[in-house]
C-alpha positions in Angstrom: 0.0 0.0 0.0 1.3 3.5 -0.8 2.2 5.9 1.9 -0.5 8.3 0.9 -3.0 5.4 1.4 -1.8 4.8 4.9 -2.2 8.4 5.7 -5.9 8.3 4.8 -6.3 6.8 8.3 -6.0 10.4 9.6 -9.4 12.2 9.5 -9.7 15.0 6.9 -8.7 18.4 8.1 -7.2 17.1 11.3 -5.2 19.3 13.6 -2.6 17.1 15.2 0.2 17.2 17.8 3.3 15.2 16.8 5.0 13.4 19.7 8.7 13.4 18.7 11.1 16.0 17.4 13.7 14.0 15.6 14.2 12.3 12.3 11.0 10.3 12.3 8.9 13.4 13.1 10.6 15.1 10.2 9.8 12.1 8.0 6.2 12.2 9.0 6.0 15.9 8.1 7.5 15.2 4.7 4.8 12.6 4.1 2.1 15.0 5.2 3.3 17.7 2.9 3.4 15.3 -0.1 0.2 13.4 0.5 -2.1 15.1 3.1 -1.7 18.9 3.0 -5.2 19.1 4.7 -3.7 17.8 7.9 -2.2 20.6 10.1 0.5 20.4 12.7 -0.3 22.4 15.9 2.7 21.6 18.0 5.3 19.0 18.9 5.6 17.0 22.1 8.8 15.8 23.7 10.5 15.2 27.0 11.8 18.8 27.0 9.8 22.0 26.7 10.7 25.2 24.9 11.9 26.3 21.5 10.6 25.3 18.2 10.9 22.4 15.7 9.9 22.8 12.1 8.5 26.2 13.0 6.1 24.8 15.6 6.4 25.0 19.4 7.7 22.0 21.4 5.7 21.2 24.6 6.0 18.5 27.2 3.2 16.0 28.0 2.7 17.9 31.3 1.9 21.1 29.4 -0.3 19.2 26.8 -3.6 20.1 28.5 -3.1 23.7 27.5 -3.0 22.7 23.8 -5.3 19.7 23.9 -8.4 21.6 23.1 -6.9 22.8 19.9 -5.9 19.4 18.6 -7.9 16.5 17.3 -5.3 13.8 18.0 -1.7 12.9 18.6 0.6 11.1 16.1 3.5 9.4 17.8 6.5 9.7 15.4 9.5 8.4 17.5 11.5 5.2 17.7 10.6 5.2 21.4 6.9 4.8 20.6 6.2 1.9 23.0 7.3 3.9 26.0 5.5 7.0 24.7 2.3 5.1 24.2 2.5 3.8 27.8 2.9 7.4 29.0 -0.1 8.5 27.0 -2.3 5.6 28.2 -1.2 6.3 31.8 -2.6 9.8 31.4 -5.8 8.4 29.9 -4.9 9.7 26.4 -6.0 7.1 23.9 -6.8 9.3 20.8 -3.4 8.7 19.0 -1.9 7.0 16.1 1.6 5.7 15.5 3.8 6.5 12.5 6.4 3.8 11.9 8.3 2.6 8.8 6.4 5.1 6.6 3.0 3.8 7.8 0.2 5.1 10.0 -0.8 2.4 12.5 -3.9 2.3 14.6 -3.1 2.4 18.4 -3.7 -0.8 20.4 -6.7 -1.1 22.7 -6.3 0.7 26.0 -3.9 -1.2 28.2 -2.5 -3.3 25.4 1.2 -3.3 24.6 2.0 -2.3 21.0 3.7 -4.8 18.7 7.1 -3.2 18.2 9.0 -4.1 15.1 12.2 -3.8 17.1 11.5 -6.6 19.6 15.0 -7.9 19.3 18.2 -5.7 19.5 19.6 -6.9 16.2 16.4 -5.9 14.3 17.0 -2.1 14.6 20.7 -2.5 13.6 19.7 -4.6 10.6 17.2 -2.0 9.4 19.6 0.9 9.9 22.5 -0.8 8.0 20.4 -2.9 5.7 22.0 -1.6 2.5 25.5 -2.5 3.7 24.7 -6.0 4.9 26.5 -8.5 2.6 26.7 -12.0 4.0 27.5 -14.0 0.9 24.5 -16.4 1.2 23.0 -18.0 -1.9 20.5 -15.8 -3.9 21.3 -12.9 -1.5 20.0 -10.3 -3.9 16.6 -12.1 -4.3 16.2 -12.7 -0.6 17.2 -9.2 0.3 14.7 -7.7 -2.1 11.9 -9.8 -0.7 12.9 -9.2 2.9 13.0 -5.5 2.3 9.4 -5.6 1.3 8.2 -7.2 4.5 10.4 -5.4 7.0 7.6 -3.0 8.2 5.5 -6.1 9.0 8.0 -8.3 11.0 9.9 -8.4 14.3 12.1 -11.3 13.1 15.9 -10.9 12.8 17.7 -10.8 9.5 19.1 -14.3 10.2 15.6 -15.6 10.8 14.2 -14.0 7.7 17.1 -15.3 5.5 16.6 -18.8 6.9 12.9 -18.7 6.2 13.6 -17.7 2.6 16.1 -20.5 2.2 13.7 -23.1 3.7 10.9 -22.1 1.3 13.3 -22.1 -1.7 14.4 -25.6 -0.7 10.8 -26.8 -0.4 10.1 -25.5 -3.9 13.2 -26.7 -5.6 12.9 -30.2 -4.2 9.2 -30.4 -4.6 8.3 -31.0 -1.0 4.6 -31.3 -1.0 2.2 -29.5 1.3 0.9 -26.2 2.6 2.7 -23.5 4.5 1.2 -23.0 7.9 2.0 -20.2 10.4 0.6 -20.1 13.9 1.2 -16.6 15.3 1.0 -14.4 12.2 1.2 -11.0 13.9 1.5 -8.3 11.3 2.1 -10.9 8.6 5.7 -10.3 7.7 6.8 -14.0 7.8 3.6 -15.0 6.0 4.2 -12.5 3.3 7.8 -13.6 2.9 6.8 -17.3 2.5 4.3 -16.1 -0.2 7.0 -14.1 -2.0 9.4 -17.0 -2.0 6.7 -19.3 -3.4 6.0 -16.8 -6.1 9.7 -16.6 -6.9 10.7 -20.3 -6.8 7.5 -22.3 -6.9 5.8 -23.6 -10.0 2.3 -23.7 -8.3 0.7 -21.8 -5.6 0.6 -23.4 -2.2 -2.2 -23.1 0.4 -1.3 -20.6 3.1 -3.0 -21.3 6.4 -2.5 -18.4 8.8 -3.6 -18.7 12.5 -3.6 -15.9 15.0 -6.0 -14.6 17.7 -5.5 -11.1 16.5 -6.2 -10.1 20.1 -2.7 -10.6 21.3 -1.5 -13.3 23.7 -3.9 -15.1 26.0 -3.2 -15.2 29.7 0.0 -16.9 30.7 0.1 -20.1 32.8 1.9 -19.9 36.1 4.3 -22.9 36.3 4.5 -23.4 32.5 5.4 -19.9 31.3 8.0 -17.7 33.0 5.3 -15.2 34.2 7.7 -13.2 36.5 10.2 -12.7 33.6 7.4 -11.6 31.2 6.1 -9.2 33.8 9.5 -7.6 34.1 10.3 -7.6 30.3 6.9 -6.1 29.5 6.8 -3.8 32.6 3.4 -5.2 33.4 3.5 -6.3 37.1 -0.2 -7.3 36.9 0.1 -9.5 33.9 -2.2 -12.4 34.6 -0.9 -16.0 35.0 -4.2 -17.9 35.4 -4.2 -19.3 31.8 -7.6 -18.2 30.7 -8.3 -17.9 27.0 -8.9 -14.1 27.2 -6.7 -11.3 25.9 -3.8 -10.5 28.3 -3.3 -7.1 26.7 0.1 -8.2 25.3 1.4 -8.1 21.7 -1.9 -7.2 20.0 -1.8 -7.2 16.2 -4.4 -6.1 13.7 -5.5 -8.6 11.0 -5.7 -5.8 8.5 -1.9 -5.4 8.4 -1.4 -9.2 7.9 -3.8 -9.1 5.0 -2.1 -6.1 3.6 1.3 -7.8 3.8 0.2 -11.1 2.1 -2.4 -9.9 -0.4 -1.1 -6.4 -1.3 2.6 -6.4 -0.6 3.3 -10.0 -1.7 0.4 -10.0 -4.1 -0.4 -13.6 -3.2 -3.6 -15.2 -4.5 -6.5 -14.6 -2.1 -7.9 -17.9 -3.1 -4.9 -19.7 -1.6 -4.7 -17.6 1.5 -6.7 -18.7 4.5 -6.9 -16.7 7.8 -8.0 -18.5 10.9 -8.8 -16.0 13.7 -9.1 -17.2 17.3 -7.2 -18.9 20.1 -5.1 -21.8 18.8 -6.7 -24.1 21.3 -10.1 -23.4 19.6 -9.1 -23.1 16.0 -6.3 -25.6 15.4 -7.7 -29.0 16.6 -11.0 -28.9 14.7 -9.3 -28.0 11.4 -5.9 -29.7 11.6 -7.0 -32.9 9.9 -8.5 -31.0 6.9 -5.4 -29.0 6.1 -3.7 -31.9 4.3 0.0 -32.3 4.0 2.2 -29.5 5.5 5.6 -28.7 4.0 6.5 -25.9 6.5 5.0 -25.3 9.9 6.1 -22.0 11.5 5.2 -21.5 15.2 5.3 -18.1 16.9 3.0 -18.6 19.8 5.4 -17.5 22.6 3.7 -19.6 25.3 3.6 -23.2 26.5 0.0 -24.0 25.7 0.0 -22.1 22.4 3.0 -24.0 21.2 2.0 -27.4 22.6 -1.4 -27.5 20.9 0.0 -26.7 17.5 2.7 -29.3 17.7 0.3 -32.0 19.0 -2.3 -31.4 16.2 -0.2 -30.1 13.3 3.1 -32.0 13.4 1.5 -35.3 12.4 0.6 -33.7 9.1 4.1 -32.3 8.4 5.5 -34.5 5.6 8.8 -36.4 6.0 11.5 -34.0 5.0 9.3 -31.0 5.8 10.3 -28.2 8.2 9.2 -26.9 11.6 10.4 -23.4 12.5 10.2 -22.3 16.1 10.3 -18.5 16.6 10.4 -18.3 20.4 12.9 -21.0 21.7 14.3 -18.4 24.0 11.0 -18.2 26.0 10.8 -20.8 28.7 7.2 -21.8 28.0 7.7 -22.3 24.3 11.0 -24.2 24.8 9.5 -26.5 27.4 6.5 -27.3 25.2 9.0 -28.3 22.4 11.0 -30.5 24.8 7.9 -32.2 26.2 6.8 -32.9 22.6 10.2 -34.3 21.7 9.8 -36.8 24.5 6.9 -38.3 22.7 8.9 -38.9 19.5 11.1 -41.9 18.7 14.1 -39.6 18.3 14.7 -36.0 19.3 15.4 -33.9 16.2 18.5 -31.9 15.7 17.8 -28.2 16.1 19.4 -25.7 13.8 20.2 -22.4 15.5 19.1 -19.2 13.7 19.5 -16.5 16.2 19.0 -16.0 20.0 15.3 -17.2 19.6 14.9 -19.0 16.3 15.3 -22.7 15.8 14.2 -25.2 13.1 14.3 -28.8 12.3 13.4 -31.2 9.5 11.0 -34.1 10.1 13.0 -37.3 9.5 12.6 -39.0 6.2 10.7 -42.3 6.6 9.0 -41.0 9.8 5.8 -42.9 10.5 4.2 -40.0 12.2 2.7 -38.3 9.1 
C-alpha cells in the first residue's frame, strides 16, 4: 500500500500534535506535505519544553492540556513509541496513532502493549544498516529484495528471515509437498515472505494457512510460562498468570496489516490464503485434519499451551523432509513445550540455531508420524 493510502487513516482536516522532534517526526511531516496537506500540525511534544521544531512549538506532556483543546489527536513519530504510548495511556490519552516505517498504524486497545518491530536488538541495527549487509549467502539479492518488502511487518531478525527464505526455496526446488502453515501471524511479515518465495521459486501456488488470535496473547500459565520474567520484560506487574483464553493485553496485532502484507505487498492469490482467527486451542484442533500435508510449519505462539497444541495437532501432518520453524525458543514456555513434545517422538530432532530465539528442524525421512 502506498504511503498516501496509509495516511488516509487520519481524518480529513485534522489538527494534530506530533509526539517526537527528531528524524521520524521530520519524515512524518514530509509525508504529510506530499500526500495530506489538509492535515495541520499544531505543536510537537517531547521530554523537553521550549523552543521550536519545524517552526512549531515544542511542549511536554505535562503542558499538553493547555493545547489539547486545539488538537484532534496525537501522532507518535518516534523510535521510542512503546514507552510514549505507555505514558499516553497512563494519562488516559488514547486518541493517538503511530507513525512507523512510513506507515500510520492504529493504536492498540487501551492497556495493550504495542507490537514493536524492534523486539530484538539486532532488528534495529539490521534496518539501519540494511543496504550495507552483505553476508554471501546464496541468492542474496533475491532474498534481500523480498525481505526489504516485509520489514515493516515483522519483528524477526535478519538471520531468521534469511533462513525462512532458504527453507521455502528448498521446499520449492525439491518439490516437498504440502501447505505453508503459520501459527502466530502478527502483522504478517513472515507469512508474506513465504508467499513471496513461493511466487519466486514455486511452479504452483501453495495453500497458506495463517492462524492468529488477532487479540494478542492469552493469559500466561503460572508454572508453565515464565510469568515473572514476562512481567519484568513487558513492565506489566499485573500480567495475569491464570491461563484463561482471554486477551492478556500483550502483543496485540491487527489482522488488516497481515492481510495487507500477504495480499497487497506480496500480491499472493487470495484464493490460496486462509486466515483462521481465534485462540489456537479453539481453531487448530478442529481444522488440523482437513489441512492436508504440511511442508512448512512455522510456530510463533510465545507460550507453552499455544506451542503445545500446535505441535500436537499439526506436526503429524508435516511431511517427512518437511520443516518446523520455532520462533520463540528463548522463551521458557515455548521451549518446554517443544522439549515435552520431543519426549513423545522416537528420536529427538537436531535443532538448527538461527539467532537467539529462532530454531528449526526437518522431520526425518521415513518417519511414520505423518
